C-alpha positions as CSV (number, residue, x, y, z in Angstrom):
1,X,48.4,8.7,34.4
2,X,45.6,10.9,33.2
3,X,46.1,14.6,32.4
4,X,43.6,17.2,33.6
5,X,42.1,19.8,31.4
6,X,40.2,22.9,32.5
7,X,38.4,25.0,29.8
8,X,37.4,28.7,30.4
9,X,35.2,30.7,28.1
10,X,35.6,34.5,28.2
11,X,34.7,37.3,25.8
12,X,33.8,35.5,22.6
13,X,31.0,33.7,20.7
14,X,31.8,30.1,21.6
15,X,32.6,29.3,18.0
16,X,35.8,27.5,18.9
17,X,33.8,25.1,21.1
18,X,31.2,24.5,18.3
19,X,34.1,23.8,15.9
20,X,35.7,21.3,18.3
21,X,32.5,19.5,18.8
22,X,32.8,18.5,15.2
23,X,36.2,16.8,15.5
24,X,36.2,13.3,14.0
25,X,38.5,10.3,13.6
26,X,38.7,10.3,16.6
27,X,35.6,12.1,17.8
28,X,35.7,14.3,20.9
29,X,35.0,11.6,23.5
30,X,37.2,9.0,21.9
31,X,40.0,11.6,21.7
32,X,39.8,12.3,25.4
33,X,39.7,8.6,26.2
34,X,42.7,7.8,24.0
35,X,44.8,10.6,25.4
36,X,43.6,9.8,28.9
37,X,42.4,13.4,29.5
38,X,40.2,14.1,32.5
39,X,37.9,17.0,31.6
40,X,37.5,19.0,34.8
41,X,35.3,21.6,33.4
42,X,33.9,22.8,30.1
43,X,31.0,25.4,29.9
44,X,29.0,23.4,27.4
45,X,29.9,19.8,28.3
46,X,30.1,19.8,32.1
47,X,27.0,19.5,34.3
48,X,28.6,20.0,37.8
49,X,26.8,22.4,40.2
50,X,28.3,25.9,40.7
51,X,29.5,24.7,44.2
52,X,31.4,21.7,42.8
53,X,32.9,23.8,40.1
54,X,34.1,26.3,42.6
55,X,35.6,23.5,44.8
56,X,37.5,22.3,41.7
57,X,38.8,25.8,41.0
58,X,39.9,26.2,44.6
59,X,41.7,22.9,44.6
60,X,43.5,23.9,41.3
61,X,44.5,27.3,42.7
62,X,46.2,25.9,45.8
63,X,47.9,23.1,44.0
64,X,45.8,20.4,45.7
65,X,44.8,19.1,42.3
66,X,47.2,19.3,39.3
67,X,46.3,21.4,36.3
68,X,47.9,19.9,33.2
69,X,46.1,21.8,30.4
70,X,44.4,25.2,30.6
71,X,42.3,26.1,27.5
72,X,41.2,29.7,27.3
73,X,38.5,30.5,24.7
74,X,37.6,34.1,23.9
75,X,39.4,37.3,24.6
76,X,40.3,38.5,28.1
77,X,38.1,41.5,28.9
78,X,40.0,44.1,31.0
79,X,37.4,46.9,30.9
80,X,35.9,49.1,32.1
81,X,38.9,51.2,33.1
82,X,41.1,48.1,33.6
83,X,38.8,46.6,36.3
84,X,37.8,43.5,34.4
85,X,34.3,43.8,35.6
86,X,32.8,43.3,32.2
87,X,33.5,39.6,32.6
88,X,33.3,38.0,36.1
89,X,33.4,34.8,38.0
90,X,31.8,34.6,41.4
91,X,31.6,38.4,41.3
92,X,35.3,38.9,40.7
93,X,37.2,39.8,37.5
94,X,37.7,36.6,35.4
95,X,41.0,38.0,34.2
96,X,42.4,37.6,37.7
97,X,41.4,34.0,37.8
98,X,43.0,33.3,34.4
99,X,46.3,34.7,35.7
100,X,46.2,32.5,38.8
101,X,45.2,29.3,36.9
102,X,47.8,30.0,34.1
103,X,50.6,30.0,36.7
104,X,49.4,26.6,38.0
105,X,49.1,25.0,34.5
106,X,51.6,22.8,32.8
107,X,50.4,23.9,29.4
108,X,48.3,27.0,28.5
109,X,46.4,27.1,25.2
110,X,44.8,30.2,23.7
111,X,42.0,28.8,21.5
112,X,40.9,31.0,18.7
113,X,42.0,34.5,17.5
114,X,40.3,36.3,20.3
115,X,42.1,34.4,23.0
116,X,45.4,34.6,21.1
117,X,45.4,38.3,20.0
118,X,42.3,40.0,21.4
119,X,40.0,39.9,18.4
120,X,36.9,42.1,18.3
121,X,37.1,44.0,21.5
122,X,40.6,45.6,21.4
123,X,39.6,49.2,22.1
124,X,39.7,51.7,24.9
125,X,36.4,50.6,26.4
126,X,36.3,46.8,26.3
127,X,40.1,46.6,26.6
128,X,40.1,43.0,25.2
129,X,43.5,41.3,24.8
130,X,45.0,37.9,24.2
131,X,46.7,35.9,26.8
132,X,50.2,36.9,25.6
133,X,49.5,39.4,22.8
134,X,47.5,42.5,22.0
135,X,47.1,42.2,18.2
136,X,50.7,41.5,17.1
137,X,52.4,43.1,20.1
138,X,53.8,40.8,22.8
139,X,52.4,41.3,26.3
140,X,48.7,40.7,26.7
141,X,47.3,39.6,30.0
142,X,50.2,37.4,31.1
143,X,53.1,39.4,29.8
144,X,55.7,38.5,27.2
145,X,57.9,36.7,29.7
146,X,55.3,34.3,30.9
147,X,56.1,30.6,30.7
148,X,53.8,27.7,31.8
149,X,55.1,25.0,34.2
150,X,56.4,23.1,31.2
151,X,58.6,26.0,30.3
152,X,56.9,27.1,27.1
153,X,54.8,30.2,26.4
154,X,51.1,30.3,25.6
155,X,50.3,28.1,22.6
156,X,48.2,30.3,20.3
157,X,45.7,28.4,18.1
158,X,44.4,31.2,16.0
159,X,41.4,31.1,13.8
160,X,37.8,32.2,13.8
161,X,37.1,29.5,14.7
162,X,40.2,27.3,15.1
163,X,40.0,24.2,13.0
164,X,39.1,21.2,15.3
165,X,42.0,19.1,14.1
166,X,44.5,21.8,15.1
167,X,43.3,21.6,18.7
168,X,43.2,17.8,18.7
169,X,46.7,17.7,17.2
170,X,48.0,20.2,19.8
171,X,46.4,18.2,22.7
172,X,48.0,15.0,21.3
173,X,51.4,16.8,21.2
174,X,51.3,18.2,24.7
175,X,50.0,14.9,26.2
176,X,52.7,12.8,24.5
177,X,55.5,15.5,25.0
178,X,56.0,15.6,21.2
179,X,57.9,18.6,19.8
180,X,55.7,21.5,18.9
181,X,57.7,24.3,17.3
182,X,56.1,27.7,17.4
183,X,56.3,30.7,15.0
184,X,57.0,34.3,16.2
185,X,53.3,34.6,17.1
186,X,53.5,31.4,19.2
187,X,51.4,29.4,16.7
188,X,52.4,25.8,15.9
189,X,54.4,25.7,12.7
190,X,52.8,22.4,11.8
191,X,49.6,24.3,10.9
192,X,50.5,28.0,10.7
193,X,53.9,27.6,9.0
194,X,52.3,27.6,5.5
195,X,50.1,30.2,3.7
196,X,46.4,29.6,3.2
197,X,47.4,30.2,-0.5
198,X,49.4,27.0,-0.5
199,X,47.1,24.2,-1.5
200,X,44.5,26.6,-2.9
201,X,42.9,25.2,-6.0
202,X,43.0,28.7,-7.6
203,X,46.8,29.0,-7.5
204,X,47.2,28.8,-11.3
205,X,44.7,31.5,-11.8
206,X,46.6,33.7,-9.3
207,X,49.9,33.1,-11.0
208,X,48.5,34.3,-14.4
209,X,46.4,37.0,-12.7
210,X,43.1,35.7,-13.9
211,X,40.8,37.7,-11.7
212,X,37.2,37.6,-10.5
213,X,35.0,40.5,-9.4
214,X,32.3,38.3,-7.8
215,X,31.9,35.3,-5.4
216,X,31.6,31.7,-6.5
217,X,33.6,32.0,-9.7
218,X,36.7,30.0,-10.6
219,X,39.4,32.6,-10.9
220,X,41.6,34.4,-8.4
221,X,40.0,36.4,-5.6
222,X,43.2,38.1,-4.4
223,X,43.2,41.1,-6.7
224,X,39.7,42.4,-6.3
225,X,37.8,40.5,-3.6
226,X,40.2,40.9,-0.7
227,X,41.4,37.3,-0.4
228,X,44.2,37.0,2.2
229,X,45.3,33.6,1.1
230,X,48.8,34.8,-0.1
231,X,49.3,36.9,3.0
232,X,48.4,34.8,6.1
233,X,49.5,31.5,7.6
234,X,46.8,28.9,8.2
235,X,45.8,25.3,7.6
236,X,42.5,25.8,5.7
237,X,43.7,24.3,2.4
238,X,45.7,21.6,4.3
239,X,43.0,20.6,6.8
240,X,39.7,21.0,4.8
241,X,36.7,21.9,6.8
242,X,34.4,18.9,7.3
243,X,37.2,17.1,5.3
244,X,35.6,18.6,2.2
245,X,36.2,22.2,1.5
246,X,37.6,25.7,2.4
247,X,36.5,29.2,1.7
248,X,38.6,29.6,-1.4
249,X,37.5,26.2,-2.8
250,X,33.9,27.4,-2.3
251,X,34.5,30.6,-4.1
252,X,34.8,32.9,-1.0
253,X,37.9,34.9,-0.2
254,X,40.0,34.1,2.8
255,X,39.6,37.0,5.2
256,X,42.7,36.3,7.2
257,X,41.1,35.1,10.5
258,X,44.3,33.6,11.8
259,X,46.1,37.0,11.7
260,X,46.6,39.2,14.8
261,X,44.9,42.2,13.2
262,X,41.6,40.2,12.6
263,X,39.0,41.7,12.3
264,X,40.4,44.4,10.1
265,X,39.2,48.0,10.1
266,X,38.8,47.9,6.3
267,X,36.2,46.0,4.2
268,X,36.8,42.2,4.2
269,X,35.8,41.6,0.5
270,X,37.6,44.5,-1.2
271,X,41.3,44.6,-2.2
272,X,43.0,47.8,-1.3
273,X,45.0,49.1,-4.3
274,X,47.6,51.6,-5.3
275,X,47.5,52.1,-9.0
276,X,45.9,48.7,-9.5
277,X,48.6,47.0,-7.4
278,X,47.4,45.4,-4.1
279,X,48.5,47.4,-1.1
280,X,49.5,44.2,0.7
281,X,51.7,41.9,-1.2
282,X,52.9,38.4,-0.4
283,X,56.0,38.2,1.9
284,X,59.2,38.9,0.1
285,X,57.6,40.3,-3.1
286,X,59.1,43.6,-4.4
287,X,56.4,46.0,-5.6
288,X,58.1,47.0,-8.8
289,X,59.0,43.5,-9.8
290,X,55.4,42.4,-9.0
291,X,54.0,45.0,-11.3
292,X,56.1,43.8,-14.3
293,X,55.6,40.2,-13.6
294,X,51.9,40.3,-13.2
295,X,51.4,42.3,-16.3
296,X,53.5,39.8,-18.3
297,X,51.8,36.9,-16.6
298,X,48.3,38.1,-17.6
299,X,49.4,38.5,-21.2
300,X,50.8,35.0,-21.2
301,X,47.8,33.2,-19.6
302,X,46.8,30.0,-21.4
303,X,43.5,30.3,-23.2
304,X,42.0,27.5,-21.1
305,X,42.4,29.7,-18.0
306,X,40.8,32.6,-19.7
307,X,37.9,30.3,-20.4
308,X,38.1,29.3,-16.6
309,X,39.0,25.7,-17.5
310,X,41.4,23.9,-15.2
311,X,43.9,21.4,-16.7
312,X,42.9,17.8,-16.5
């Protein structure tokens, strides 16, 4: 029996859709066919008239038609003054429609960091929020106690954008009723239970504190260029983009787009320091021990790393 999917786009750039269009092995259409997913609506893929779309929405809201998967892309806009009129559907606040559809859905997926945690518009004017979080605080639009009809909370697929294989894997899990353990931020552990740092080709440079001050070099980008790889969970060095690369592999710092506080209020490509020690340290690392260890590590660095030569 096919499962229905309704996709809503809210306050955001549409980057998660563009990312998902690049999914491969299987591609988007083959994926839906193999999983027997009936796409009821997608803002970029659907061609139904406004009238037919509204008829579909009405049928979903009264339970005349089942809603198995609700995908929300982009932040929920509650402004101005909590009216939600910055983002509307049929002249009414889109936030109200999201709440009604979410309570009808068997599974609710927040696609991207904006839908998960609020993203760019979390301020007193736009009043953006995620479906079940505002930054890292539980609540959001639906409230911390919300559970979909399957009994699970919103599944947050953070990223700016979310990697396409994370969404395809999540859809496969919910369609087949496979276990999908979540972390404290309701992100699937299969993809967010590891640091971006794990799998980074620069790890040895990091351990010996072989640092870079510019982009595109071979050394570590954590100490000067603001790399968040050792700080945030994400699959970027597990699921390579276009099956080929990642930011750190291309010589660009990870800027922590899977984290609730993204985008940060401080410069992306500059590491904040206290006496040459990064202000943010990897989880579980003692600052005093870190200072001693990294000083010794730099002194003990192999000559080949100082020459920026990796071991063959």
